[in-house]
N, C-alpha and C positions, 0 to 999 in steps of 0.2 A: 251204179254208184261207185265212186273210186274207193279202193281199199285204203284203210288207215296206214299211214307211214310213221306215225308217232302216237302217243296217247292223246286221244281226243274224246270229247263228249259231243256227239251229234244231236242236234235238236230238230225235230220234225214239226214244223208249225202246222202242217196239214193235219197231223194227228191231234194237235191242240184244238184246231177248229172242229174236228170230228167229235172230240170228247165234250167240248163246250155245247155243241148242237145236240148231242145225245142227252146230256144232262138237262139242257133247256127243254127238251121234248117231254120231260117228266113233269114240267111245271105248267100251271095255268098261265095264260097270256099276261095276266096282271101281276104275277109274282116276279119280283126283281131278283137279279142274279149277282152275287158278290163272288169275285174270284180271289182266292187267297194266294198271295205272292210273297209271303214271308220266307225267311231262310233262303234267300237268293232264288226264290220261286222253286222251292223244294229241290235245291241243288242244281238248277239249270242255269237261268240267267234272268234275273228279276226284271230288268229293263226291257229286254227282248220280249219276254212273255207278257208283261204289262202292256206294251205297245200293241201287241197282236190282239190281246183281249179287248183293248180299247177299240180297235178296228172292228172287232166282232160285235161290239155294242154292249159290253159288260156294264152293269149299272154302278157297281162299287168294286173297289179293290180293298184288300186288307193286308196289313203287315203286322209284325209283332212289336217292333220298336220304332221310335221316332226317326232314328237315323235311316232306317230302311225307306221310310216315306220321303225323307229329304232327298235321297238319291233319285227316287222316281220323279219327284218334282223338278230336280235339276236336269233331268233328261226330257222334260216337256210333257210328262203325263199330267192330264188335267182332270181325269176321272176322280170323283170323291174317294178318299182313302181313309179307312177306319184303322186306327192304331190300337191293337188288341191289348197291349201291356205297356202303356206309357209310364214313364217315371216323372214325378213332379219337377225334377231338375231340368227337364227338357220341354216343359209346357210353353215357354215363351217361343221357342223355335217351332214347336208344333203349330202354334197360331200363325206365326210368320209364314209358314209353308202351307197354310190352309188344310191342315190335317185334322181329323176328327177323333177325339179320344174316347176310349172305353173307360168309364168311371166305375170302379168296382168295390170301393170301400170309402168310409167316411174321410180318411186322411186324404185320399186322392181327390174326392169330390170337393172338399174344402180348399185344397191347394189349387185346383183348377179354377174354381170360382174366384179365388183371390187374384190369380194371374190374369184371368179374363177381365176382371174389373179394372185392374191396373192398366191393361191394354185397351181400355175403353170399348170393350166388345158388347154387342147387343144381340141376344138370341143366337149365340155361337152354338153350332150343332154338336151335341154330345150324345153318347150312347151309354145307357145304364145297363150294367151286367148284373144278373142275379145268379146265385148259386142254387141249382136245383138237384144236386147230387154228385157232381164231379168232385166237389170239394177242393177246388184249385184256386179260382178267383171268383169274386162276386158277392154282392150284398145278400143278406138273408131276407126272407119274406117279411119279417117284422121290422125291417128297416124302411119300409115304404113311407110311413108317416114322417120319419126324419128327413128323407130325401125331398118329399113334397114341401116340407116347411122351409128347407134351404132354398128350393127353387122359387117359391112364391115371394121370398124376401128380396129377391133381386131380379134383374132383367138381363144379366150378362150372358146366360146360357139358356138353351132350350133343348129339350130331349127329342132327338130325331128318332131314336129307336130304343126299345127294351129288348134285351136278348139274354140267352143262356146257352149252355153247351151240353150236348148229349154225351153221356159217359160210355155207352155200350150199344150204340145204334146198329152196329154190324153183327151183334151177337144175338141170335134168335132165342137163345136160352135165357137172355136177360130182358125179354120183351116186357114182362110185368114191370121191371124197374124203369124201362124207358117210358112206358105208358104213364107211370107215376110221375116221371119228370115232366112229361107233356102236360099232365093235369095240374101239377104244381105251377108250372110256368103260366098256364092260362089263368089260373086264379090270381097270381101276382099281377099279371098284365091287366086284368079286369079291374082289380083294386087300384092299381096305379092310374089307369086312364080315368076312372071315375073321380079320383081325388085331384088329378092335375087339370081336368076339364077339357082335355083334347086327347086324341088317340095317336100316340107314337107308333111307328112301324114295329112289327114284331118279327123276330127271326130266331130260329132255334136249330134248324137242320144243317148238319154237315153232309158230306157226300153220301154216307150210309143212311143218314136220315132222309135225304132226298129219295133214295131208292127204296127204302123200307117203310117210311112213315109219311105218305102223301097227305094225311090229314093234318100234319104239322108244318106244312110249307109256309103258311101265313103270308106275310108281305114280302119276305125276302129269304133266300137260302144262301149258305156260305159253302162253297165248294173248293177244296184244296186238292187232296190226293186224286180225286176223280179226274180233274183237269189234266193231270200228268199221266193218266192211263191205268189207274188201279182202283178197283171197286170194292176192295176188302172182302171179296167173295169170288170164287172161281167162275161162277155163272155170269156175274157182272163183268169180270175181267174180260170175258169174250166180247163184250160190247164196247170196250174201250181200247185205245191204242197207246202204248207207252210213247211218250214224247222224247225221252232221252235214251240214247244208246252210247255205252261206254266201250271204247275200243282201244287196242294197243297193238304192239308188234313184238315179234321174237327178236331180241337183241343178240342172243348167243345160245348155242346148243352145246351142252357138255355130255360126253359119253362117260359113264362111271361104272365101276365094277362093284360086285357084291361087297357090302361092308363099308363102302365109302359113304361119307355123309354130305348133306346139303344144308348150307346156311348156318346162321348163328346158332350156337349152343349144340350143334350137331344133332338137332332134334329129329332129323329124318336120315335114315340109313337104308341104302339100297339092299333089297333082298336078292337081287341078281343083277345082271348087266342091264343098265337103264339109260335112257336119253332124258336129260333134264333141260328144259328151256327157261331162260331168264327173260322176264318181261319188265319194261320200264314203268312200273306203277307200284306204289307201296302204301304204307299207312299214312304217309304225309299227303297222299292223294285221295285218301278216303277208304282204302281197303284195309280194314282193321286187322290187328293181330289175332282177332278171334278166328280168322280164316287160316288155312294151312293145317298141316298135321291131321289130314283126314276130313277137314271141313272145307267145303267149297270147291268149285272147279271153274275153269275157263273153257271157252270153245275154240278149238283150232281145226280149221277145215271141216267143220260140221261135227266134230267129235269132242267128247268131254275129256279134258285134261286136268286131273286133280292137282290142287295147289299143295305143294310139299314143303316141309321145313317151316321155319318162322317167316312171316311176311316182314320184309325189311322196310326201312323208311322210304326208299325210292324204287325198290324192286321187289319182285316175288318170283318164285320158281314153280314150274309146273312139270308134271311127268308126261312126256310125249313119246314114251317108248313104243307104243303101238300105233302111232299116228304118223302118216307121211307128211312131213313139213320141213321147212328150211328157214334159216335166218332171214328175217325181213317179212315173213308171212304175217298176215293180220290175225289178231287174237280178239275174241269178243268176251268182254266181261259180262255185259248184259245188253240186250237190245229188244226189239219187238217180238222176236221168236224165243229168246232165252231170257226169261223174266228176271228183273231185279228182285222180285218177291221170292222167287225160287232160290236164287243165290243167298238172299238174306236168311231164308228158312234153314239153310244148311248150317248156319252158325247160330241158330236160335234167336234171330232178331227179325226185324220187319223192314219192308221196302222203304218206309219213311227214313229210317236211319241210314241205309246205304245211299239213298238218293241225296239226302241233305249233307252227307259227309264228303261229297266230291269237292276237292279243294279248288280254289280259284286259280291255281297254277295249271290246272288241266285246261287245255285250249278248248273253247266252245266254238262249234261251227254249225251253220244252218244247212240243212239238206233240203232238197226240192222234191 
């Protein structure tokens, strides 16, 4: 593979295929698979990822907002798309683009029914979200009767699925909490199905739920971070391959003496003679100011080079005193060997944050 000559995010679609097939192998043959491609497909490229998942036979896609779904439709994606957090202002466009809304409270339910009726819709597919413990979005268990009454009064919408979201499916210390969520969800789903007179699909599991709670796979599962190569568990990480690799180059190397400083606010001062390399990537590209000053490192010629000083908008500096390197050499921020999760942990955050922070100005390229 060619060495990077500028800051690039390499995307390995073979890794995506591997992760999809591995996660699918955990499911019964009749359990559907929803691929989550919100947030620019976890910082990679939503259109590229969605098109590949479509080729792999994914049953559903999910985005957070209507605009994300519109972009996929504009690029020819025809797979059903669930919008997880739609706003009433965008409901007309949602219908025009054949997107399917998550309806999570009375205001949103009533607003969507109103727009669907105005647009002369009949049995438009919607997904009803219930809160079972995450306390983020969702109807309460005692809202079932209200929802049913609204549904039977008209024919503009029909419930395609009932779903909820697990709060701590990766944490074995919270197993009792998760089992309680599963129990609550099943009770709500049973009550809802009995009263509506048909059985919508049920889905509850995220990636960690797929791996840890097979009894809760139901009709469909929703996988996000697992598709991109992270299993929220070191043992599962071994079974997955990171899709994205963030690489850059050494722009310049400075040789500085003891007491000389590096970067803004002189936050780093050399303790002896040192070599400092400047890299063309900064917090405008997604490398937070949380890094630097002892937190985080990049890889140069197979060796760890600590980030020093404050991360700048477009650049950061690394200590390469003990590394044989020269200007123009490739630098790895993270890849399939040096995990984004490990880099994130060095600054007290998680892989999700560093992946989704990679700015659109960083060039995306596909690797073979």
